[in-house]
N, C-alpha and C positions, 0 to 999 in steps of 0.2 A: 504493500500500500504506500502511495506517495506521501511525502511529508509536506507537500505544498498544496494549499487550498487557494483557489482563485474565486473571488466573489465578483459576480456580474451585477451591474445595476443599470437602470435606465440612464442615470447620470451620476457621476461622482464629482462633487465640489471639493477640490483638494486643499484649498487655502495655501497652496504653493504657487506664487505668481509666475514661476518659471514653467509651470504645467497646470494651469487652473482647472482643467476638466479632464475626465477620463470615463471609461465604461467598465474597466476591469481593474482589480487590485489583487496581487498575489501576496499570500501570507505564509511565512515559515518561522517556526520557533517564536510565535507570538508577535512578530515584527513584520513590517511591510517590506516585501522583497522586490516588487515591481508594480508600476502604475502605468496604465495606458490602455491599449486595445488588446483584443484576444491574441493577435499575432505576437505582440510583445511578451505576453505571458508564455507563449509556446517556446520562446527562445530559452526558457529555463528548463525545458524538458517536461517530463510527465507531471501531471497535477490532477487534483480533483476539482471539477468545476461545480460551484455552488450557485444555483440560479434562483434561490429563494427571494433575492432582492431585485430580480430582473425588471420588475415594474416600479421599483422605488428609487429614491434618491439617497445617496450616501454623502455624508460630510464628516469631517473629523469629529470624534467624540467631543461634546461641548465641555468647556473648562469654566468652572465657577471659582473665580479668584478671591471671593470673600463670602464665606458662609460659615456656619457652625454645625457641628455634628449633632448638637442638641435639637436641631430642627426635626430630627426623627423622633427622639425620645420624649420631646415635649408633648407628644400626642398621648402619653400616659396620663396627662392631666387635661382638664376641661379648657376649651378655648372660649374666650370672651371678647374677641376682637370686633371691631366695627364692621369690617368687610367679611363676607362669607369666605370660608377657607375649606379646601378639600384635604382630608387626612390621607395617609398612605394606604389605608384600606378602602379608599374610595368614598367614604362617608363625607357628605357635605355638611359642615357646621354653619348654620345661618349666622349672620352678623348680629351682635348685641348692640342695638342702635340707640339705647338710652341707659341710664343708670339702673332703672327699674328692671330692664331685661337682664342686665348683668346679675343683679341681686337675685332675681327669680331663678336664673339658671343655676347659680351657686346654691341656693336654698334647696332646689330639687336634688342636686347631687349630695349635699350634706345629709339629707334625709336618708340616703341609702348607705351611709358610712357606718360600719358596725363598731369600729374602735373609737371611743369618744375622745381620746387624746391625740389621735393622728391629725396633723395639720392638713387643711384643705388648700392645695396649690392650684392656681389657674394662671393663664397667660394670654397675652395678646391685647390687653386693655390699652386704650389710648384716649385720654380725656380731651385731647385737642378738638375732637369732633363734637363735643358737648357744650360748647360755649365757654363761659368764664367759670362755671362751677367746677370745683375739684372734688374728687372722691375723698371721703374721710372715714374715720372710725364710726361715725354715726351711720354711714351707709352699710359698712361691712359688719357692724355689730348686729344688723338685722339678719345676717346669715347665721351667726352664732355668737353668743356671749361667753362661751366656754372653750370652744375649739379655735386654735389659731387659723386664721384665714389670710392667705397671702396671694396677691395678684401681681404678677410680673408684667410690666408695661411692654407694649410692642417693641419699643426701642431697646429694651433690656437695661436701660440706664436708670429706671425708676421702678418702684413698687408701691403698692398700697396694702396696708395690713389693718386688721381689726385690733381692738383693745387687748384681747388675750395674747395676740402675737407680740404686741409692744411689751406687755408685762413679762411674758416668759423670755423675751429677748433682753430685758433689762434696759429698755429705752424709756427714759423719763424726762420730765421738764429740766432736769439737771444734766442731761446728756449733752456734752459740748462737742458735737460733731457737725461739720458743715453738711447741709443737705437734709437735716431733720426738719420737715415743715411743721409749723405750729399754728394752733388757734390763737386768737387775740390774747388769751390769758396766759400764753406761754406753754400750754400743754401740747405734746406731740399730736398732730392731726391724723397721723397714719400714713402720710405720703413721705417716702424716703427717696432722696435724690442722690444718685451715684453710689459707687461701690462702698465707700467708707460708711455711709449712712445705712446701707443695706446689709453690711457685714454681720451685725448681731443677729439678724433674722436668718441669713443663710447659715449661720452657725447653728441655729435652732433647727432648721428644716433640712439641712444638708445643702451643700453648694449645688445650685440648680444646674450649673454647667457640667458638674460631675454626675449628679443624679440622672440627668437626661441624656448625657452625651457619651458615656464611656463603657457602659455595660454592653455585652454582645447583642442583646435583643434590641437595644436602642440603635446601635450601629447598623444592624441589619435593616431596621426601619428607615434609617437615613439612606442606605443603599437603594432601597425600594423607591424612595422619593427621587433620588438622583437619576435612576434609570428611567422613570416616567418622564423626567424632564430632558432626557437625552444627554445627561452629564456623565462623563466617564473619568473626570479628574476634578476634585473638589478640595477646598481648604477646610481646616478647622482653626479659625483665627482666635480662639481662646482655649488654651490647653496648658496645664502646668507640667506636662510630660512626666508625671509621677509614675511610679511602678504600676499602680492600678490602671491608669489610663493607657500606658504603653502596652501592658499585657493584653487589655481588651482590643486595642488596635492591631497588635500582632496576630492575635487569634483570628479575628474576623477577616483581616485583609489577606490572610494566608488561605482562606477558603476559596477553592477554584471558582465557585459561582458568585463570589462577592463582586458586584458589577462596577466598582468605582475605585480609582486610585486616590488616596488621602494624603494631603499635605498639611500636617499639623504645625502651628506656630506657637512657640513658647510665649506665654503672656508674661511680660516683665513686671507684673505688679507684686511679685513675691519678694518684698523687701527683706523679709526674714532670711531668705535663702542667700541673698547677696549676689553681686555680679559674677564673681569668680565661680561660685558654686553653680549658678545658673548656666554659665558657659560650659562648665564641665558636664552638666546634665545633658545639655543639647548635644555636645560632641559625643557623649556616650551613646545617645540614641542614634545619632548618625552612623556611628561605627558598628553598633551591635544590634540595632533594632530595625533598620531599614530593610525593605524588600521591594519587589517590583510594584507593589500597590501601596507602599508606605514610604514617604519621602520626608525626612526631617531636615531642619536647618534654618527655618525662618524664625525671626523674633518679632513679636507684636508689642507695640507701645501705645497706650491710650493717652491722648493728650487732653481732650475735652469731652463733652458729653453729647447730648442729642438736641438738634434744633427744635423739633416739635415738643421736646420736654423742657425747653428753655434752659438747658444746662450746657449748650455749646458756647464757646467763646467767640464773640463776633466783634468786629471793629466798628468804629463810628459809622453811622448814627445809632448803632445798637438795635435792639429788638423793636419792630414796628409798633407793637402794642405797648411799648414802654416797660416791659419786664426787665428786671435787672440782668446784667450780664451773667454768663454761666459759670461753670466750675472748672478749675484746673484739676485734673485727676491727680497730678503730683504738682508741687510747687515748680514754677518755671526753671529755677536754677537746678533743681533735682532732675527735671526732665532733660535738660541739656547735658548734664553729667552722665545720665543713663544712656542717652543716645551716643555720646562720645565714647563711652566705654564699650558698648556692644559693637559700634562701628570699628573701633580699634582692634577688637577681638576677631574681626573678619566676618561677622554675620550680616545677612541681608535683613534690613529693618522694614517692617510694615507699620506705618504710623497713622493711627486713627486721628483725623482732624476733620471735624464737621464745619466749624466756624472759620472765617478767614483770619481771625486773630490767632487761632490755634495753628493754622497753616503757616502764618508768618513766623511763629515761634519754631515750628518744625524746620522751616527753611533756614532760619538763623542757625539752628543747632547743627543741621547737616553741613552747612557751609563751614562752620567752625571746626566740625569733626574732620572734614576733608582737608582743611588747611593744616591741621595737626597731624593727620595720618592720611595722606593721599592714597586713593584707591581707584583703579579703573574698573568700569563695568560693575559697580556696586549694586545698581538697580534698587536702591532704597525707594519705597513706594508709599505715596500718600493714599490712604484709604478713606473713602467717602469724599473728602475734599470738596464739599458741596458749594462753598461760597467763594472759592478762589477766583480772582480776577485775572485779566490778561497779563498784568505785570508779574503776578505770581507764577503763572504758567511759563512765562519767558524765563523767569529765574529757575524754575524746575529744569527746564531744558539746559540752561547753562551748567547746572549742577549734576547733570546726568541722571536725573530722577525719573521715576515712572509715576503714573497716577491710575487709580482704580475708582471710577466715579459711580455714585449710587443713583443710577438712572431711574430706578423704580420709584424713587421719591417723588418724581414729577407726577406720576399717576396717583399714588396713594396720599401724598400730603401737599401736592402742588397748590391746591386751592387754599389750604390752611396757611401755607407759606406766603401766598400772595396777600391774604387778608389779615394775618395775625403775626407771623414771625419775622418776615423779611420785607414785606411790602411789594408792590407791583414791580418796581424797577429792578431790585436785586433778585426777585423771584424769576425774572426773565433770563437771568444768567446762571441760575443754579445748575449744578452738574453740567458744566460747560464743555460738552464733548467736542463741539466744532472748534472752540478756542484751543483746547488741548492739542488737537490734531494740527491746527494751523501753526502752532509753535513747535511742532515736532516732538511732543512729549509722548513716549510710548504709553498707550492707554488700554485699559480694560474697563469693563462695566460689570456691575454685580447686583445681586439680590439681597445680600446680607441675611439670607434665610437663617433663622425663622422670622426675622423682622418683617420681611415680605416673602411671599412664596418663592421657592426655588423654581426657576424657569428661565434659562438664558434667552430663549426666543422671545419671551415676553419682555425681558430686559432690553433686548435689541430693539423691539418695537417701541419701547419707551424712548430710547435714544433717537430713533428715526423720526417719531411723530410728536413727541413731547406734549401729549394730551393728558389732562388731569382726569380724575374719575367723573367729573361733570362734563367732560368734553371740551374744556377750554384749552386752547393751544398756548403753551407757556414758553415763548421765546423762539420764534421762527428761525432766527439767525443761528441758533445752537443745534438745530436739527442736522443729523448726519445721514449720508446715503446708506442704503441697505448693505452694500459690500463692506463698508467700513464698520458697521455695527456687527456683522458676522465675523469679521476679523477680530473685533474686540472680545468676542466670547469664545474665540479659539486661540489663534496665535498671540493676540494681544495679552490675554490672560496668562497663557503659558509663559510668555516673556517675563511678566511681572513675578512669576514664581520660579524663575531661572530653570524652567523645564521645557523651553522651546526646542531643545535638542531631542526631546523624548515624545512630546505630545503637541497637539495644536494644528497639525497639518497631516495630510496623507502623503507621505514621501518615504523613500527608501531609508531603512534603518530605524524609523520611529515605531513606537508601539502601534499595533494594528487595532486601534480604538476608533470605532465608527458610531455615528448617530444615524439611524434609519428614519427617513422622512417620507411622508406620502406625496409631498409636492416639492417642487424646486423653489426655495425661498427667494431666489433671484428673479424668478419669472412671475411672482405674485405682486399685486398692488402693495405698496409699502404699508398701508393701513391694515392689511390682512396678515402681516408677518407673524403676529402672536397666535394666529389660528392654524398655522402649519402643524398637522398631526405628527407626533413622534410615535413611530411604530415599534421601535426597539433599539437596542444598543448591542455593540460588539466590543469586547475588551480582550486585548491580546489575541485577537482572532477567534475568540470563543463567543458564540452567539448565545445570549441569555434571554429567555422568554420574559416579556413584560409581565409584571404582577397585574392581576386582574381583580377588580372589586368583586366581593362576594355577592 
C-alpha cells in the first residue's frame, strides 16, 4: 500500500502567492508533498487518490491567533450573554437580554443544584447592553442568599458576585484593592474589576481558566469547537504552564483524532514565580513537552483591561460617556521591566493592549527593550490593539512588531463603542485593519473566544464589512478586501505565532492541515463571507469527521 495520499478538490486556495490555486495536494508523513494538478502528483509515483472533497473547496486549516482553551470548558456552566450562542453540542442558548432574564435563568439552575455549598458559576454577562444600570449584590442575592453566585463578564476582565460570595471571599468595605466597586456607603456592590479584585473569588471557586481550560474533557470540547469553525491551529493566551495544565495538554494533543494544534502562552502575571523561574518553566516545556500538536514558547503580558468594561487605558479625551480612565494591570514601571526582561531572555511577547494609552506604553517598552538588547525578527505582537492610530501603526512597523486586531468587536460592541465608550469619531477607526496593512504591519485578526464565538470566517467578515449587530457600517475606510482578510486568518496569524514555516498555507513541507468548505470564499459576495459552510477539517493528512449535534 502506498504511503502517499492525494486529495482532489474542486479548488484549492493555497494562500501561497507563488501558487495561489490548485486541484490536487499530495500528503506523506502528515506533510504536504506536492501541490498542483493530477499530473504533478503522478511524478511522485504510486499514490492513493482520495476524491471525497472533489466537489468542495480546500484552504489551509484556519489559524486562531488569540483565543483561550476555556472556550470549550466554559460550557460546563450556564451562559448568560446578551447575544445567542451555540454550544459545542449544538444547543443554542438564547440571549439574556435584561437583568431579569439573567436572574431567572440562574434561579432555575440553582433550583436543580443538590449541594447547597457549591458555588453557582455563569459566564458571558455584559452590562454595557443594559444602559447605565450595573448589576449588584441586590440582583444576585435574588438567586441565592446562601450559595455563592459568580458571573464572569464576557470580557473576562470583570465579574459580578452575590453577598455570600463576597463574605466567603473575605471582600469587605475595608478591602483596599483597586477594582472593588462600591455602593455610596462604601460597601462592596459585587462588581469586581480586573484580576486583583477578582482574585479572592477565584481562590474560593477555583481559577476559572484552570477549571474550564485544562482538564481533558474541556480540551476535547475546545477541539470540537475548533473543528466546527475550520480551525486547525489555535492559541491559549492565558496559561500558567503548570504541571497540571501541561499534563492535560500533552495527553489530549497526543490523541490521533484531536483535531487542533495548540499554542499555549505563558501568562506573566505570576509575580510569585519571578522572571527567572518563569523563563525556566517555559524553556522546560519547550524542551520536554512539545509535540506536533503542542507548541510552547510565547509569553503573554496584560497591560490594561476591557473597553466595554471601562477598564482599558485610553488617551485624551478619555471615555465618551465621561467614565474615569481604566486600570493598569501592573504599574507602568513594572510592566516595562517585565517586558524588558522577557525580551532579553529571547521570548516572543504577546501584549494585551485595548486602549491607545496602553498601546503607547507597550511601544515605549518595546523600543527601550530593543535599544538595550537588539533582536531581529522578534515578532512581538500587540493583541487587540483596538484604539491604535496611524502614528502608532507606523511606529509598530519601525519596531518590527506585529498586530492581532479584535475585528469581532465591531459587530458585537460597535454600537456601544460609538454611543458610550469611544464616540463616533474614534469608533470609526477601531480595529484599524486597513491602516495596519497600509503601514506594512504584519496582521492577524481574532475572536478572543470565549469573549466572542470562535469562527475565523466570521472574523474575516467583520474585517471586510465592519457592520455592527444593528447593521451600521463603522468606518468604510478601514474595510479590507476578502483576500487580505483570508490571509489574516491563515498566514497572517501563523506569522504572529512564529509558525508560518509549519502552518498557514498549503505548500511543500508544511503540515497537511486543511479546512473543507462548501463554497469558494473568493467567489462569494463579501457580505456572504460569514455564511460559507465549513464541512470538515484535515490535520496532518488525517480526515476527522465533524461533530454533529444530537
